[in-house]
C-alpha positions in Angstrom: -55.3 37.7 2.9 -54.1 35.1 5.3 -53.4 31.7 3.7 -55.7 28.9 4.7 -54.9 25.2 4.0 -57.2 22.5 5.2 -57.4 18.7 4.5 -59.8 15.9 5.1 -58.6 12.2 4.7 -60.5 9.5 2.9 -60.0 5.9 1.7 -59.9 5.6 -2.1 -59.7 3.0 -4.9 -58.2 2.8 -8.5 -59.0 3.2 -12.1 -57.7 2.0 -16.3 -55.3 3.4 -21.2 -52.0 5.0 -21.6 -50.5 8.2 -23.0 -46.7 8.2 -22.9 -44.0 7.0 -20.6 -44.7 6.8 -17.8 -47.9 5.1 -18.9 -50.9 6.7 -17.2 -54.3 5.0 -17.1 -57.5 6.8 -18.2 -59.8 8.0 -15.5 -62.6 5.6 -14.5 -64.9 8.6 -14.1 -66.3 10.7 -17.0 -66.0 14.4 -16.1 -67.4 17.7 -17.5 -65.0 20.5 -18.6 -64.7 22.5 -15.3 -66.0 25.8 -16.7 -69.5 27.3 -16.6 -71.9 26.1 -19.3 -71.3 27.7 -22.7 -67.7 28.7 -22.0 -65.3 28.2 -24.9 -62.3 26.3 -23.5 -58.9 26.0 -25.2 -56.3 23.5 -24.2 -52.9 24.9 -23.4 -51.5 21.5 -22.5 -53.1 18.0 -22.8 -52.1 15.1 -20.6 -49.3 14.0 -23.0 -47.8 17.5 -23.5 -48.1 18.6 -19.9 -44.9 18.5 -17.9 -45.0 16.5 -15.8 -47.4 14.3 -17.8 -51.0 13.5 -16.8 -52.6 16.8 -15.9 -54.3 19.2 -18.4 -54.1 23.0 -18.5 -57.4 24.6 -19.7 -58.1 28.3 -20.6 -61.4 30.1 -20.8 -61.9 32.1 -24.0 -61.7 35.0 -24.6 -58.5 35.2 -22.5 -58.9 38.9 -21.7 -61.8 41.0 -20.6 -64.0 38.3 -19.1 -64.1 36.6 -15.8 -64.4 32.8 -16.3 -66.2 30.8 -13.6 -64.9 27.4 -12.6 -67.3 24.6 -11.7 -67.1 21.1 -10.2 -66.3 18.5 -12.9 -68.5 15.9 -11.0 -70.4 15.5 -7.8 -67.9 15.3 -4.9 -66.7 16.3 -1.5 -64.3 19.1 -0.7 -61.1 17.6 0.6 -58.7 20.6 0.6 -58.8 24.3 -0.1 -56.0 26.8 -0.4 -57.0 30.2 -1.8 -55.0 32.8 0.1 -52.3 33.4 -2.4 -52.2 36.2 -5.0 -48.7 36.4 -6.4 -48.0 35.5 -10.0 -44.8 33.4 -10.2 -44.7 32.2 -13.8 -41.3 30.8 -14.6 -40.6 29.0 -11.4 -40.7 25.3 -11.0 -44.2 24.1 -10.0 -42.8 22.8 -6.7 -41.7 26.3 -5.8 -45.0 28.1 -6.7 -47.5 29.0 -3.9 -50.7 27.9 -5.6 -54.4 28.3 -4.9 -56.1 25.0 -5.2 -59.2 22.9 -4.6 -59.3 19.1 -4.3 -62.6 17.3 -4.6 -63.1 13.5 -3.9 -65.7 11.7 -6.0 -67.7 8.5 -5.2 -65.7 6.5 -7.7 -62.6 6.9 -5.6 -60.9 9.5 -7.8 -60.1 13.1 -6.8 -60.0 16.1 -9.1 -57.7 19.1 -8.6 -58.5 22.7 -9.7 -55.4 24.9 -9.6 -54.4 28.6 -9.9 -57.9 30.0 -9.1 -58.4 33.6 -7.9 -57.6 34.6 -4.4 -60.5 34.0 -2.0 -62.9 32.9 -4.8 -63.3 29.3 -3.4 -63.8 30.0 0.3 -65.2 33.5 -0.2 -67.2 33.9 -3.3 -68.2 30.2 -3.6 -68.5 29.9 0.2 -66.9 26.4 0.3 -65.2 24.7 3.2 -63.7 21.3 3.7 -66.4 18.6 4.0 -68.9 20.4 1.8 -70.6 18.3 -0.9 -70.9 19.9 -4.3 -72.8 19.0 -7.4 -71.4 18.7 -11.0 -71.5 22.1 -12.5 -71.6 24.0 -9.1 -69.5 27.1 -9.0 -66.2 26.6 -7.1 -64.1 29.6 -7.9 -62.7 31.9 -10.7 -60.0 31.3 -13.2 -56.9 33.4 -12.5 -53.2 33.8 -12.9 -52.1 32.9 -9.4 -48.6 31.3 -9.6 -48.9 30.9 -13.4 -50.6 32.5 -16.4 -54.4 32.6 -16.7 -55.7 29.0 -16.8 -57.0 26.2 -14.7 -54.7 23.3 -14.0 -56.9 20.2 -13.8 -55.9 16.7 -12.6 -57.6 13.4 -11.9 -55.9 11.2 -9.4 -56.3 8.3 -7.0 -54.4 9.5 -3.9 -53.0 7.1 -1.3 -55.5 6.4 1.5 -53.4 7.9 4.3 -51.6 11.2 4.0 -52.9 11.8 0.4 -51.4 15.2 -0.3 -48.6 17.3 1.2 -48.8 20.8 2.6 -48.4 22.3 -0.9 -51.3 20.3 -2.2 -49.1 17.9 -4.2 -49.9 14.2 -4.3 -47.9 12.0 -2.0 -46.5 8.8 -3.4 -46.7 10.1 -7.0 -43.0 10.0 -7.9 -43.6 8.0 -11.1 -47.0 9.6 -11.8 -48.6 6.4 -10.5 -51.4 8.3 -8.8 -52.4 10.2 -12.0 -55.3 9.4 -14.3 -55.7 10.9 -17.8 -59.0 12.8 -17.5 -61.9 11.6 -19.6 -64.4 14.3 -20.5 -68.0 14.2 -21.7 -68.9 16.3 -24.8 -65.3 15.9 -26.1 -64.6 13.7 -29.2 -62.8 10.6 -28.0 -63.3 11.8 -24.4 -59.7 13.2 -24.3 -58.7 16.8 -24.9 -56.1 17.7 -27.4 -53.4 20.4 -27.1 -54.5 23.7 -28.9 -58.1 22.3 -29.5 -61.2 24.3 -28.5 -64.3 22.8 -26.9 -67.5 24.1 -25.3 -68.1 23.4 -21.6 -71.5 21.7 -21.1 -73.1 19.4 -18.5 -72.7 15.7 -19.2 -75.7 14.5 -21.1 -76.5 17.9 -22.6 -75.0 17.1 -26.0 -74.0 14.1 -28.0 -71.0 12.4 -26.4 
């Protein structure tokens, strides 16, 4: 499949607690776990253990024999899509991996990133294109092992207003992780996921928070 990468610019604002050096603020937004309702989700890496820090790696359970559907973590607008890659490249530096991704911009000025999804699942199965508006919980693609092992790489960020991401989908102006925000999740104790912990993906407001 031919690779497609598209981007739409937007003006954005900022957000505020810290994990480890470099200190990264917590997201201003509260997000749902980006898996379909009822999915058991394990945490391969939390914001503090992820390298580089700030992002989280989430895995749908069971890890084998079931296709896990990825959903929007909040209402937003599609800013960038890349879903033409299919090669698994685990072991390479992240900057060298050709990665399928989706960026959504949210009304609070934050963007969320969904990485390593299945080839064609965002533009094909989900039928999304840049400029589309999505609702929290709306299907946006399938978990897969493109570039890395089966998981979804999830980030919250406040991109710079002009030229927010590069051609690989990486944040510009993020050398010190200054654009990152530690994701806060509803239906998660303390609102922050922990490495190796398990949670159930649910819509915000559907369980005690």
